[in-house]
C-alpha positions in Angstrom: 139.9 31.6 143.7 136.9 33.7 142.0 138.1 37.2 141.5 135.0 38.5 139.4 133.5 41.9 139.9 130.1 42.1 141.1 129.3 45.3 139.7 128.8 45.3 136.0 129.5 48.0 133.7 126.7 49.1 131.5 127.9 50.4 127.9 124.4 51.9 127.2 124.1 55.7 126.9 120.7 57.4 127.6 119.9 60.1 125.1 116.8 61.2 127.2 118.4 64.1 128.5 120.1 65.0 125.5 116.5 65.2 123.6 115.2 67.1 126.1 117.7 69.8 125.8 117.6 69.6 122.3 113.8 70.0 122.5 114.1 72.8 124.8 116.5 74.6 122.4 114.1 73.9 119.6 111.2 75.7 121.6 113.4 78.6 122.5 114.3 79.4 118.7 110.9 79.1 117.5 109.5 81.5 120.2 112.0 84.1 119.5 112.0 84.0 116.0 108.5 85.4 116.2 109.7 88.5 118.0 111.7 90.1 115.2 109.7 90.3 111.9 111.4 92.3 109.1 109.7 94.0 106.6 109.4 92.1 103.3 109.4 95.2 101.2 112.7 96.6 99.8 113.1 100.1 101.5 116.8 101.9 101.9 116.4 102.9 105.5 118.6 105.8 107.1 121.4 105.1 109.3 121.5 105.8 113.1 124.1 105.7 115.8 121.7 104.2 118.3 119.6 101.4 116.8 117.4 99.2 119.3 115.1 96.3 118.5 111.4 97.1 119.1 108.7 94.5 118.7 106.5 95.5 116.0 102.6 94.8 116.0 102.3 97.1 112.9 104.7 97.6 110.3 104.0 101.1 108.1 106.4 101.0 105.3 106.4 104.2 102.6 108.5 103.6 99.3 110.6 106.0 97.5 107.7 106.5 95.0 105.3 107.2 97.8 103.4 104.1 98.1 102.0 103.2 101.6 101.9 99.5 102.8 100.6 98.1 106.2 102.0 94.8 107.3 103.1 94.1 103.8 99.4 95.2 102.2 99.6 98.3 99.9 96.7 101.0 100.9 96.2 104.4 99.7 96.9 107.5 101.7 93.2 108.1 102.3 92.8 104.6 103.7 95.7 104.6 105.8 93.9 105.8 108.9 91.2 103.0 108.7 93.6 100.3 107.9 95.8 101.1 111.2 92.7 101.7 113.2 91.7 98.2 112.2 95.3 96.6 112.9 95.8 98.2 116.2 93.8 96.4 118.7 93.4 99.4 120.8 95.7 102.1 122.7 99.0 101.2 123.4 99.8 99.4 120.1 103.2 100.0 118.3 103.7 101.2 114.7 107.0 100.8 113.4 107.8 103.2 110.3 110.0 101.8 107.7 110.3 104.8 105.5 112.9 105.1 102.4 115.4 107.8 103.1 114.5 109.7 99.8 110.9 110.2 101.2 109.8 113.7 102.2 109.6 114.5 105.7 106.1 115.2 105.4 105.0 111.8 104.7 106.6 110.4 107.7 104.8 113.2 109.8 101.8 112.3 108.2 101.7 108.4 109.3 103.4 109.3 112.7 100.4 111.9 113.3 97.8 109.1 112.2 99.6 106.7 114.6 99.6 109.5 117.4 95.7 110.4 117.0 95.1 106.5 117.3 97.3 106.5 120.5 99.9 104.3 119.5 103.8 104.5 119.7 105.5 105.5 117.0 109.1 103.9 116.4 111.0 104.6 113.3 113.1 101.9 111.6 116.8 102.5 110.9 119.8 100.5 110.0 122.8 100.4 112.4 125.8 102.7 111.3 
């Protein structure tokens, strides 16, 4: 009497679906990591209750000793408008202001006025409370 099963169990495990999943997760994290680019300059940001994340195209940083940086490149106050104009591809750009909390308000208004003149949206970077 021959009682052998006709169906053999294959002990091999296919890793194809697992590698596809890992590859998709890798692509997802690589793409989303480019959306948030923090400023590399040490600035003590003011805190606020409501803080949202803005996708920044152009970052303007004003340090506590009133030095201006556009995307981590130091510029003078007189060349700030020309540098912003070259960085903004046209209207409807976004300028994120990273301004130290000890900087006078007139400097923030100066930079925001230039960005508004260039028809860009202005967002002020803060740290959450």
